[in-house]
NUFIPA-341851 format. One record per residue: residue in one letter; x negated, y, z of N, C-alpha, C in turn; chain; residue number from 1. Coordinates in steps of 0.05 Angstrom, whole numbers, always signed. Layout:
% residues N
{residu=A	npx=X	npy=Y	npz=Z	capx=X	capy=Y	capz=Z	cpx=X	cpy=Y	cpz=Z	chaine=A	num=NUM} .
...
***
This chain:
% residues 79
{residu=M	npx=-1874	npy=+2104	npz=+1540	capx=-1899	capy=+2108	capz=+1553	cpx=-1889	cpy=+2076	cpz=+1575	chaine=A	num=1} .
{residu=L	npx=-1872	npy=+2077	npz=+1584	capx=-1868	capy=+2054	capz=+1601	cpx=-1869	cpy=+2029	cpz=+1583	chaine=A	num=2} .
{residu=A	npx=-1854	npy=+2025	npz=+1565	capx=-1851	capy=+1999	capz=+1546	cpx=-1878	cpy=+1999	cpz=+1527	chaine=A	num=3} .
{residu=A	npx=-1889	npy=+2017	npz=+1530	capx=-1921	capy=+2011	capz=+1510	cpx=-1928	cpy=+1996	cpz=+1534	chaine=A	num=4} .
{residu=Q	npx=-1938	npy=+2017	npz=+1563	capx=-1951	capy=+2003	capz=+1577	cpx=-1947	cpy=+1972	cpz=+1587	chaine=A	num=5} .
{residu=A	npx=-1918	npy=+1969	npz=+1593	capx=-1904	capy=+1944	capz=+1589	cpx=-1916	cpy=+1919	cpz=+1578	chaine=A	num=6} .
{residu=A	npx=-1920	npy=+1927	npz=+1554	capx=-1921	capy=+1911	capz=+1530	cpx=-1949	cpy=+1903	cpz=+1525	chaine=A	num=7} .
{residu=L	npx=-1963	npy=+1927	npz=+1527	capx=-1998	capy=+1918	capz=+1527	cpx=-2004	cpy=+1902	cpz=+1563	chaine=A	num=8} .
{residu=T	npx=-1994	npy=+1910	npz=+1582	capx=-2001	capy=+1895	capz=+1607	cpx=-1989	cpy=+1871	cpz=+1602	chaine=A	num=9} .
{residu=T	npx=-1973	npy=+1861	npz=+1586	capx=-1963	capy=+1835	capz=+1579	cpx=-1985	cpy=+1826	cpz=+1564	chaine=A	num=10} .
{residu=C	npx=-1988	npy=+1836	npz=+1543	capx=-2010	capy=+1825	capz=+1515	cpx=-2037	cpy=+1817	cpz=+1540	chaine=A	num=11} .
{residu=L	npx=-2043	npy=+1833	npz=+1551	capx=-2071	capy=+1832	capz=+1576	cpx=-2067	cpy=+1807	cpz=+1593	chaine=A	num=12} .
{residu=A	npx=-2041	npy=+1805	npz=+1599	capx=-2039	capy=+1778	capz=+1619	cpx=-2038	cpy=+1745	cpz=+1604	chaine=A	num=13} .
{residu=A	npx=-2038	npy=+1752	npz=+1587	capx=-2028	capy=+1724	capz=+1563	cpx=-2064	cpy=+1721	cpz=+1555	chaine=A	num=14} .
{residu=R	npx=-2067	npy=+1739	npz=+1548	capx=-2100	capy=+1734	capz=+1531	cpx=-2117	cpy=+1763	cpz=+1534	chaine=A	num=15} .
{residu=P	npx=-2147	npy=+1762	npz=+1536	capx=-2154	capy=+1786	capz=+1531	cpx=-2152	cpy=+1796	cpz=+1502	chaine=A	num=16} .
{residu=S	npx=-2151	npy=+1817	npz=+1501	capx=-2156	capy=+1834	capz=+1476	cpx=-2166	cpy=+1859	cpz=+1480	chaine=A	num=17} .
{residu=R	npx=-2176	npy=+1869	npz=+1467	capx=-2198	capy=+1896	capz=+1460	cpx=-2179	cpy=+1917	cpz=+1455	chaine=A	num=18} .
{residu=S	npx=-2171	npy=+1912	npz=+1428	capx=-2147	capy=+1930	capz=+1428	cpx=-2126	cpy=+1942	cpz=+1446	chaine=A	num=19} .
{residu=A	npx=-2115	npy=+1917	npz=+1458	capx=-2088	capy=+1924	capz=+1485	cpx=-2108	cpy=+1942	cpz=+1503	chaine=A	num=20} .
{residu=S	npx=-2139	npy=+1931	npz=+1516	capx=-2154	capy=+1942	capz=+1530	cpx=-2149	cpy=+1974	cpz=+1520	chaine=A	num=21} .
{residu=L	npx=-2163	npy=+1980	npz=+1503	capx=-2168	capy=+2004	capz=+1494	cpx=-2141	cpy=+2019	cpz=+1495	chaine=A	num=22} .
{residu=S	npx=-2119	npy=+2005	npz=+1480	capx=-2096	capy=+2025	capz=+1476	cpx=-2092	cpy=+2025	cpz=+1502	chaine=A	num=23} .
{residu=L	npx=-2086	npy=+2013	npz=+1520	capx=-2076	capy=+2022	capz=+1546	cpx=-2096	cpy=+2044	cpz=+1568	chaine=A	num=24} .
{residu=G	npx=-2119	npy=+2038	npz=+1552	capx=-2135	capy=+2063	capz=+1572	cpx=-2132	cpy=+2084	cpz=+1553	chaine=A	num=25} .
{residu=A	npx=-2134	npy=+2090	npz=+1530	capx=-2114	capy=+2115	capz=+1517	cpx=-2094	cpy=+2127	cpz=+1530	chaine=A	num=26} .
{residu=L	npx=-2071	npy=+2106	npz=+1537	capx=-2046	capy=+2113	capz=+1545	cpx=-2051	cpy=+2126	cpz=+1573	chaine=A	num=27} .
{residu=G	npx=-2072	npy=+2115	npz=+1595	capx=-2082	capy=+2122	capz=+1616	cpx=-2098	cpy=+2157	cpz=+1620	chaine=A	num=28} .
{residu=L	npx=-2113	npy=+2157	npz=+1591	capx=-2127	capy=+2188	capz=+1586	cpx=-2101	cpy=+2204	cpz=+1578	chaine=A	num=29} .
{residu=A	npx=-2079	npy=+2195	npz=+1565	capx=-2062	capy=+2206	capz=+1561	cpx=-2045	cpy=+2219	cpz=+1589	chaine=A	num=30} .
{residu=M	npx=-2041	npy=+2197	npz=+1597	capx=-2019	capy=+2208	capz=+1621	cpx=-2036	cpy=+2224	cpz=+1641	chaine=A	num=31} .
{residu=S	npx=-2051	npy=+2217	npz=+1645	capx=-2076	capy=+2238	capz=+1669	cpx=-2078	cpy=+2263	cpz=+1656	chaine=A	num=32} .
{residu=G	npx=-2082	npy=+2264	npz=+1630	capx=-2086	capy=+2286	capz=+1618	cpx=-2054	cpy=+2309	cpz=+1623	chaine=A	num=33} .
{residu=G	npx=-2028	npy=+2290	npz=+1617	capx=-2010	capy=+2305	capz=+1625	cpx=-1998	cpy=+2312	cpz=+1653	chaine=A	num=34} .
{residu=Y	npx=-2016	npy=+2297	npz=+1670	capx=-2006	capy=+2298	capz=+1705	cpx=-2023	cpy=+2333	cpz=+1704	chaine=A	num=35} .
{residu=L	npx=-2048	npy=+2337	npz=+1699	capx=-2060	capy=+2360	capz=+1696	cpx=-2047	cpy=+2381	cpz=+1683	chaine=A	num=36} .
{residu=V	npx=-2035	npy=+2381	npz=+1667	capx=-2012	capy=+2401	capz=+1650	cpx=-1992	cpy=+2408	cpz=+1664	chaine=A	num=37} .
{residu=E	npx=-1974	npy=+2389	npz=+1678	capx=-1954	capy=+2396	capz=+1696	cpx=-1957	cpy=+2418	cpz=+1721	chaine=A	num=38} .
{residu=K	npx=-1940	npy=+2436	npz=+1720	capx=-1939	capy=+2458	capz=+1746	cpx=-1933	cpy=+2446	cpz=+1768	chaine=A	num=39} .
{residu=E	npx=-1916	npy=+2426	npz=+1758	capx=-1911	capy=+2414	capz=+1786	cpx=-1928	cpy=+2400	cpz=+1798	chaine=A	num=40} .
{residu=F	npx=-1943	npy=+2383	npz=+1793	capx=-1972	capy=+2366	capz=+1801	cpx=-1983	cpy=+2384	cpz=+1808	chaine=A	num=41} .
{residu=R	npx=-1987	npy=+2402	npz=+1798	capx=-2015	capy=+2426	capz=+1808	cpx=-2002	cpy=+2439	cpz=+1837	chaine=A	num=42} .
{residu=S	npx=-1981	npy=+2443	npz=+1831	capx=-1968	capy=+2452	capz=+1853	cpx=-1966	cpy=+2439	cpz=+1884	chaine=A	num=43} .
{residu=A	npx=-1961	npy=+2415	npz=+1872	capx=-1962	capy=+2391	capz=+1895	cpx=-1983	cpy=+2382	cpz=+1911	chaine=A	num=44} .
{residu=L	npx=-2007	npy=+2391	npz=+1893	capx=-2031	capy=+2385	capz=+1906	cpx=-2047	cpy=+2412	cpz=+1919	chaine=A	num=45} .
{residu=S	npx=-2032	npy=+2433	npz=+1916	capx=-2043	capy=+2463	capz=+1929	cpx=-2033	cpy=+2461	cpz=+1956	chaine=A	num=46} .
{residu=P	npx=-2054	npy=+2473	npz=+1965	capx=-2054	capy=+2480	capz=+2006	cpx=-2028	cpy=+2485	cpz=+2009	chaine=A	num=47} .
{residu=G	npx=-2014	npy=+2504	npz=+1991	capx=-1986	capy=+2515	capz=+2001	cpx=-1967	cpy=+2495	cpz=+1987	chaine=A	num=48} .
{residu=G	npx=-1969	npy=+2479	npz=+1975	capx=-1941	capy=+2464	capz=+1963	cpx=-1945	cpy=+2438	cpz=+1978	chaine=A	num=49} .
{residu=W	npx=-1956	npy=+2424	npz=+2001	capx=-1962	capy=+2403	capz=+2012	cpx=-1936	cpy=+2392	cpz=+2018	chaine=A	num=50} .
{residu=N	npx=-1925	npy=+2374	npz=+2007	capx=-1901	capy=+2365	capz=+2022	cpx=-1906	cpy=+2337	cpz=+2029	chaine=A	num=51} .
{residu=L	npx=-1889	npy=+2328	npz=+2041	capx=-1902	capy=+2294	capz=+2049	cpx=-1886	cpy=+2277	cpz=+2037	chaine=A	num=52} .
{residu=A	npx=-1866	npy=+2287	npz=+2023	capx=-1848	capy=+2269	capz=+2001	cpx=-1860	cpy=+2266	cpz=+1974	chaine=A	num=53} .
{residu=V	npx=-1873	npy=+2291	npz=+1966	capx=-1883	capy=+2293	capz=+1936	cpx=-1913	cpy=+2287	cpz=+1932	chaine=A	num=54} .
{residu=T	npx=-1928	npy=+2294	npz=+1950	capx=-1955	capy=+2302	capz=+1947	cpx=-1974	cpy=+2274	cpz=+1938	chaine=A	num=55} .
{residu=P	npx=-1967	npy=+2250	npz=+1963	capx=-1978	capy=+2223	capz=+1960	cpx=-1969	cpy=+2215	cpz=+1931	chaine=A	num=56} .
{residu=I	npx=-1939	npy=+2208	npz=+1930	capx=-1934	capy=+2201	capz=+1903	cpx=-1940	cpy=+2213	cpz=+1875	chaine=A	num=57} .
{residu=A	npx=-1949	npy=+2240	npz=+1875	capx=-1957	capy=+2259	capz=+1855	cpx=-1992	cpy=+2249	cpz=+1859	chaine=A	num=58} .
{residu=A	npx=-2012	npy=+2251	npz=+1883	capx=-2034	capy=+2232	capz=+1876	cpx=-2038	cpy=+2214	cpz=+1868	chaine=A	num=59} .
{residu=A	npx=-2021	npy=+2189	npz=+1882	capx=-2031	capy=+2168	capz=+1877	cpx=-2025	cpy=+2158	cpz=+1841	chaine=A	num=60} .
{residu=G	npx=-1998	npy=+2169	npz=+1830	capx=-1993	capy=+2172	capz=+1804	cpx=-2022	cpy=+2179	cpz=+1789	chaine=A	num=61} .
{residu=F	npx=-2034	npy=+2201	npz=+1797	capx=-2054	capy=+2212	capz=+1780	cpx=-2079	cpy=+2192	cpz=+1780	chaine=A	num=62} .
{residu=A	npx=-2080	npy=+2180	npz=+1804	capx=-2104	capy=+2165	capz=+1808	cpx=-2099	cpy=+2143	cpz=+1796	chaine=A	num=63} .
{residu=L	npx=-2082	npy=+2129	npz=+1795	capx=-2069	capy=+2104	capz=+1779	cpx=-2074	cpy=+2111	cpz=+1747	chaine=A	num=64} .
{residu=A	npx=-2061	npy=+2136	npz=+1737	capx=-2069	capy=+2143	capz=+1705	cpx=-2096	cpy=+2132	cpz=+1711	chaine=A	num=65} .
{residu=L	npx=-2116	npy=+2153	npz=+1719	capx=-2143	capy=+2154	capz=+1715	cpx=-2161	cpy=+2134	cpz=+1717	chaine=A	num=66} .
{residu=A	npx=-2144	npy=+2115	npz=+1735	capx=-2164	capy=+2088	capz=+1738	cpx=-2151	cpy=+2070	cpz=+1714	chaine=A	num=67} .
{residu=M	npx=-2127	npy=+2071	npz=+1702	capx=-2124	capy=+2058	capz=+1678	cpx=-2143	cpy=+2064	cpz=+1657	chaine=A	num=68} .
{residu=A	npx=-2146	npy=+2095	npz=+1647	capx=-2159	capy=+2102	capz=+1632	cpx=-2194	cpy=+2098	cpz=+1632	chaine=A	num=69} .
{residu=V	npx=-2202	npy=+2091	npz=+1655	capx=-2229	capy=+2089	capz=+1665	cpx=-2228	cpy=+2053	cpz=+1650	chaine=A	num=70} .
{residu=L	npx=-2210	npy=+2047	npz=+1670	capx=-2216	capy=+2011	capz=+1661	cpx=-2208	cpy=+1997	cpz=+1639	chaine=A	num=71} .
{residu=G	npx=-2190	npy=+2019	npz=+1622	capx=-2188	capy=+2007	capz=+1591	cpx=-2202	cpy=+2011	cpz=+1569	chaine=A	num=72} .
{residu=L	npx=-2216	npy=+2045	npz=+1573	capx=-2232	capy=+2050	capz=+1561	cpx=-2269	cpy=+2042	cpz=+1562	chaine=A	num=73} .
{residu=R	npx=-2269	npy=+2029	npz=+1591	capx=-2307	capy=+2021	capz=+1589	cpx=-2306	cpy=+1996	cpz=+1569	chaine=A	num=74} .
{residu=A	npx=-2338	npy=+1991	npz=+1557	capx=-2344	capy=+1977	capz=+1542	cpx=-2327	cpy=+1947	cpz=+1550	chaine=A	num=75} .
{residu=M	npx=-2315	npy=+1933	npz=+1533	capx=-2310	capy=+1906	capz=+1544	cpx=-2320	cpy=+1891	cpz=+1514	chaine=A	num=76} .
{residu=P	npx=-2324	npy=+1867	npz=+1528	capx=-2337	capy=+1845	capz=+1502	cpx=-2315	cpy=+1844	cpz=+1472	chaine=A	num=77} .
{residu=D	npx=-2323	npy=+1836	npz=+1459	capx=-2305	capy=+1829	capz=+1429	cpx=-2300	cpy=+1792	cpz=+1445	chaine=A	num=78} .
{residu=T	npx=-2260	npy=+1803	npz=+1440	capx=-2254	capy=+1783	capz=+1436	cpx=-2240	cpy=+1770	cpz=+1430	chaine=A	num=79} .
***
């Protein structure tokens, strides 16, 4: 997943690409779903599982994956 994310990001940095953008969005969507099904993630965000080291990293990772999904899947002009 990380290699795909790096390759797609590199492609978008070089030039706009609808397919690369949509692929990154789909990858972000898959990553967001993956966070939600992980028991450790749900535990880290539950009131009894708060940990100063783990909880902020888990929340940031989920937020960034969700942002990648939203930004990649939104309507983009054909290029």
